[in-house]
N, C-alpha and C positions, 0 to 999 in steps of 0.2 A: 228465507231471504230477509236481509236486514234492510233498513232504510237506505243504506249506501248502495244497494244493488248487489252486494256480495253475500253469499251464504256464509254461515259460520265456518264452514270448512275451507272457504277461500281466504279467510282473514290471515294475513301474514303473521308469523310468530317471530318476534325479535330474538336475535341470538343473545344468550346470557353471558357468553365469554367471547372476547375478540379472538379471531382465528388467524394465525400467521402460518402460511404454507412454507414448507421447506426451510424453516428456521432451525439452526443448530440448537441442541439442548442448552438451557441457560448456563449450566456449569462449563460449557465449552465456548461460550461467547467471550470475545475480547475486543474492546474498542481500541482503535489505533488512531491517534491524531497525527496527521502528517502535515508539516509546515513546509512551504516552498519559498524560495527567494531567488532573485536573479543572480547569475554568476558574476562574481566580482574579479577585478584584476588580482592576480596572485593565486586564484583557485586553481588547483592542479586537476583540470578536467579536459576531456577531448575538445577540440576546437569547435565542434558543432553544438556543444552544450549551451543552453541559454538559462537553465534553472537547475537548482539543487533541491532535492527533497530531504527531509530530516524527520526521523521518528525514533522513539526509545524502543530498543529491542530487549524484551525481558530476559530471554535466554542468555544473550551475550552480555547483558548488563552494561550496555553502552549505546551511544547514539548511532543510528544507521543512516548514512548519507550516501546519496546516489545522484548522478547528474543525468539530465535528459535534454533532448533537443526541442521538446514542447510539452505542455501540460497534458495534451492528449496521449503522448508517448508514455508519460508517467502513469496516467490513469489506466492505460491498457495493461501496463505491467501489474499494477495492484489489482485490477479487476479480473483480467483474463488469465494472467499467469499465476498470480497468488490466490485467486479465487475469493478475494475479499468483496464485500458489498459496500458501496458508497452510500452513506447515510446523509451526509451534508457536505456541501461545497460552498465555501465563502471566499469570494475574491476580495483581496485586501488592497489597500491604497497603492503600495509600491508595485512597480512592474514585476511581473512573474511571481508575485506573492499571493499565496492561496493558503487557506486552512481547509484540509480535507479530513473528514471523520469517516472511518471505515469500521465495519463490523467484520472481524476475522474470527478464526477458530483458534482457541488456545493451543491446540496441537500444532498449528503452523509455526509456533515459536519454541517447540520442544525437540525437534529433530536434530540431526547432526548439523554442525556448522559447515559452511562451504569448504573450509580447510579440511574438516574431517572427511567429507565426501571425496575430495580430491586425493587425500592420503589413502582412502580405502581402495581406490583404483590403482594404487601403486606409485603415486608421486611422492617424492621426499618433501620434507618441510621446506627445503631450499627451492624445489620446483614450484611448490605452492606459493611461496613468497614472490618468486619471479613472475608467476602468472597473475597474482592478485595485485602486486605493486610493480608494474613495469617501469623501467627507467624513463626519465623525462624525454620528450621528443627533442629533436634538434632545435626547433623553434622556441620551445620553452627554455632551453639552456641559453639561447641568445637573448631571451627576454622579449620576443615578439608578441 
């Protein structure tokens, strides 16, 4: 027994390396910065949308933008459906403006495009265009 009341076998041994459970291998990790902003007049989005997310998509080599009815809805998509891990969330000064930093897997950005998947199930490029870029609604044409 030592003066502290612990025997030498009871002394905790500090870990020499940090341990991260269930982390993807370093070469498969990819950080994604998603910026959000409030929907503005002239944005072609569904009427229920209040914010737009934007991040750079490495496979497509273009910005990926999506509209959502809440920040919670956007987070659910990125976390639950995409399987990303939220590392940091910063609320910004403007309404609906946030900076979200996620850890994703590099392979999440290497699969076929949405257009490629739809064409693989038998849709023509024209069908894909109609599905992904629907015509404006009557209220949008009137300028409501």
